[in-house]
Structure formats: C-alpha cells, structure tokens
C-alpha positions in Angstrom: 115.6 112.7 75.4 115.1 110.0 78.0 117.8 110.0 80.7 118.9 106.4 80.4 121.4 106.7 83.2 118.5 106.9 85.6 116.8 103.8 84.1 119.4 101.3 83.0 120.7 99.2 85.8 123.9 97.2 85.3 124.4 94.1 87.4 128.1 93.4 87.3 127.6 90.1 89.2 125.2 88.7 86.5 126.2 85.8 84.3 124.8 87.8 81.3 127.2 90.1 79.5 126.9 93.8 80.3 126.3 94.8 76.7 123.4 92.3 76.5 122.0 93.7 79.7 122.0 97.1 78.0 120.3 95.5 74.9 117.6 93.8 77.1 116.7 97.0 78.9 116.6 99.2 75.8 114.4 96.6 74.1 112.1 96.6 77.1 111.9 100.4 77.0 111.0 100.3 73.3 108.4 97.6 73.7 106.7 99.4 76.7 106.4 102.7 74.7 108.8 104.7 76.8 111.1 104.9 73.8 109.1 105.6 70.7 110.1 105.3 67.1 112.5 108.0 65.9 113.5 108.8 69.5 117.1 109.9 69.5 119.4 107.9 71.7 122.5 109.2 73.4 125.8 108.7 71.7 128.1 105.8 72.7 130.5 108.1 74.4 127.8 109.9 76.4 126.1 106.7 77.4 129.3 105.0 78.4 130.2 108.0 80.6 126.7 108.0 82.2 126.9 104.3 82.9 130.6 104.3 83.8 131.3 101.7 81.2 133.9 101.3 78.5 132.8 102.8 75.3 133.4 99.5 73.4 130.7 97.9 75.6 128.1 100.4 74.6 129.2 100.2 70.9 128.7 96.4 71.1 125.2 96.9 72.6 124.2 99.4 69.9 125.6 97.1 67.2 123.5 94.2 68.5 120.3 96.3 68.7 120.9 97.5 65.1 121.3 94.0 63.9 118.0 93.0 65.5 116.3 96.0 63.9 115.5 97.9 67.1 117.6 101.0 66.3 119.2 102.6 63.3 122.2 104.9 62.9 122.0 107.8 60.5 125.4 109.3 59.5 126.1 112.8 60.9 122.9 112.7 62.8 123.0 110.0 65.5 121.3 106.8 66.6 117.5 106.6 66.7 114.9 104.0 67.6 113.9 102.3 64.3 110.9 103.9 62.5 109.6 100.5 61.4 108.6 99.6 65.0 104.9 99.8 65.9 104.1 102.7 68.1 103.2 101.4 71.5 101.0 103.7 73.6 100.7 103.5 77.4 97.8 101.3 78.4 95.2 102.6 80.9 94.7 100.5 84.1 91.9 98.1 83.6 90.1 98.0 86.9 87.9 95.0 85.8 91.0 92.8 85.7 92.2 93.4 89.3 90.6 90.2 90.4 92.5 88.1 87.9 94.0 85.0 89.7 97.3 85.5 88.0 97.8 89.1 89.3 101.0 89.7 91.2 100.5 91.0 94.7 102.7 93.6 96.4 104.2 93.2 99.9 101.9 95.8 101.3 98.2 96.4 101.4 96.1 99.3 100.3 93.3 100.8 102.5 91.0 101.3 99.5 88.0 102.4 101.7 89.9 104.9 103.7 88.2 108.3 103.6 91.1 110.7 103.6 88.9 113.8 103.7 88.0 113.0 107.4 91.6 113.9 108.5 91.9 116.8 110.8 95.4 117.6 112.0 95.9 117.8 115.7 98.1 120.7 116.7 100.4 120.2 119.6 102.7 123.1 120.4 104.8 120.9 122.8 106.0 118.7 119.9 108.8 119.8 117.6 107.6 120.5 114.1 109.3 118.5 111.4 109.6 120.4 108.1 110.1 118.2 105.2 111.1 120.7 102.6 114.1 122.5 101.1 113.6 125.6 103.2 111.7 128.8 102.6 112.6 132.2 101.3 112.6 135.2 103.5 109.0 136.5 103.2 110.3 140.0 103.9 111.8 140.1 100.4 108.4 139.4 98.8 107.2 142.3 96.5 103.9 142.5 98.2 102.8 145.7 96.6 103.5 144.5 93.1 101.8 141.1 93.8 98.7 142.9 95.1 98.6 145.1 92.0 98.8 142.1 89.7 96.2 140.1 91.6 93.9 143.1 91.6 94.2 143.6 87.9 93.6 139.9 87.2 90.5 139.6 89.4 88.9 142.7 88.0 88.6 141.1 84.6 85.3 139.1 84.3 86.9 136.3 82.3 89.3 135.6 85.1 86.7 135.3 87.9 86.8 131.5 87.7 90.5 131.6 88.9 89.4 132.4 92.4 86.9 129.5 92.5 87.6 125.9 93.2 89.3 124.2 90.3 90.4 120.6 89.6 91.1 119.0 93.0 94.0 117.1 91.3 95.8 120.4 90.7 96.5 122.7 87.8 96.2 120.9 84.5 99.1 122.6 82.8 101.4 121.8 85.7 100.4 118.2 85.8 101.0 117.9 82.0 104.5 119.2 82.4 105.1 116.9 85.4 104.1 113.9 83.3 106.6 114.9 80.6 109.3 115.4 83.2 108.7 112.1 85.1 108.4 110.0 82.0 111.6 111.5 80.5 113.8 111.5 83.7 112.4 108.6 85.7 111.2 106.3 83.0 107.7 106.2 84.2 104.7 105.5 82.0 102.2 107.8 83.7 99.4 110.0 82.4 98.0 113.3 83.6 95.3 111.5 85.6 98.0 109.7 87.6 99.3 113.0 89.0 98.0 114.7 92.2 99.3 118.0 93.3 99.5 118.4 97.1 100.1 121.5 99.2 103.5 120.3 100.2 105.7 117.3 100.8 104.2 116.7 104.3 100.7 116.4 102.8 102.0 114.1 100.1 103.7 111.9 102.6 100.6 111.8 104.8 98.3 110.8 101.9 100.7 108.1 100.8 101.0 106.8 104.4 97.2 106.7 104.9 97.0 104.4 101.8 99.9 102.1 102.7 99.7 101.8 106.4 97.2 100.7 109.0 96.8 102.3 112.4 99.3 101.3 115.1 101.4 99.6 112.4 105.2 99.6 113.0 107.1 101.5 110.4 110.9 101.5 110.0 112.7 104.5 108.5 116.3 105.3 107.8 118.4 108.3 108.8 118.5 111.2 106.4 121.9 112.1 104.8 
C-alpha cells in the first residue's frame, strides 16, 4: 500500500478546501499510475491520523472521489481505486524530446560530459575523515570462519563461478528491483530498475551526485545536521 502520508501535502493557508486538496492529489496519483486500479486505500480513520486531520475531512474527500468515479467502496473490505480506470504505466524518458522549446528548466545545470571514471581520491591524513553513515558494527564479532566456509563452498561450484566476476555496474538486479518497489511505495516515485544505481556507500553516492550538479570552485551552501 502506498504511504500517502509521505506524499500528500496539506496547505492550510490555501484558499482551496483541505478535502479538495486531498482529492486533487489522489487524482494526480491515479492519473500518473502511482495508484493503479484496485489499489487499496487506507481507511478514513488511518488517513486522518496520518495527515493529522479530522476524520470528517477525509470522509468528505473520499465521498467526492467516489462521486467522480475515481474510487469505490466495497462493504466489509475497504476503499479501492476504481477498476474502470485505464491502467496508466510509467513512461520512459524520451531523450529526443529534451530540446523541446516548452521544456521546463531546473535551477541547476548538469555536467553531462563529465567523465566520472577519471576520479581518483586524494588521501590526506592531516584532514579529519567525515563518515556519512549510520556507524559500523564491531568487526571482531564477524563469524569469519563460517563466512570463509560458505564462500569456499559457493566458489567451488562451477555454476557459481560467475559470481566472482564483474557483474552489472549498476548493482545487483534483485536488490534494484526491491528498491524500486520500496521507493515507489514509500516515496511516491515513478522510477524503474534502470533508474537505480547502487554505490559502495553514501559518500560515493554524494560524490557522484555532486559531480553532476556542481562545477569546480562553485560555492555550495549546506545546513547543520540535526
């Protein structure tokens, strides 16, 4: 089930009624294919708690959506996206259209010709090392003997020899497939497996993103961590 509390934004200063804001955003999710036909929606009580709203507001939103035919309520089962809607599938990026005159431009540029593979990290023992992670387990607790035994058994089998060779540079396919499901469900994204790149850690991910977004000697402003 899509976590709507992470996706629906309520603007309490807007002239538009809150229940209509909920309607608008749910309709957008349905049209974009993030909520497919027969997808179960959270109950009015659960959604009102997630959005910190009065339950009657959510009831009014669901009633309006049902009148318009976007959702349907099945007694003793719940509320679902209507089955009569056309199934909208995520569209692939059409690279031939990027020169369209009507395309919207972001507030930052991309270094499309940057060759990230030329990067070589300069080690400087005098500088403090910033670790952007959640910490590391005590490696003294690792069951090294058991791990070595498992690795040895796996690599002895001929059909597993390809595991020690270079694989997909984007990362393990199974992991990327699960990440796509997780991100689409919890963050409301509309990404595919080819949009996911597995890095060796958060620092590598931040570095690659910064190489795309920023130019050399460009000023960057960051906030304090919590």
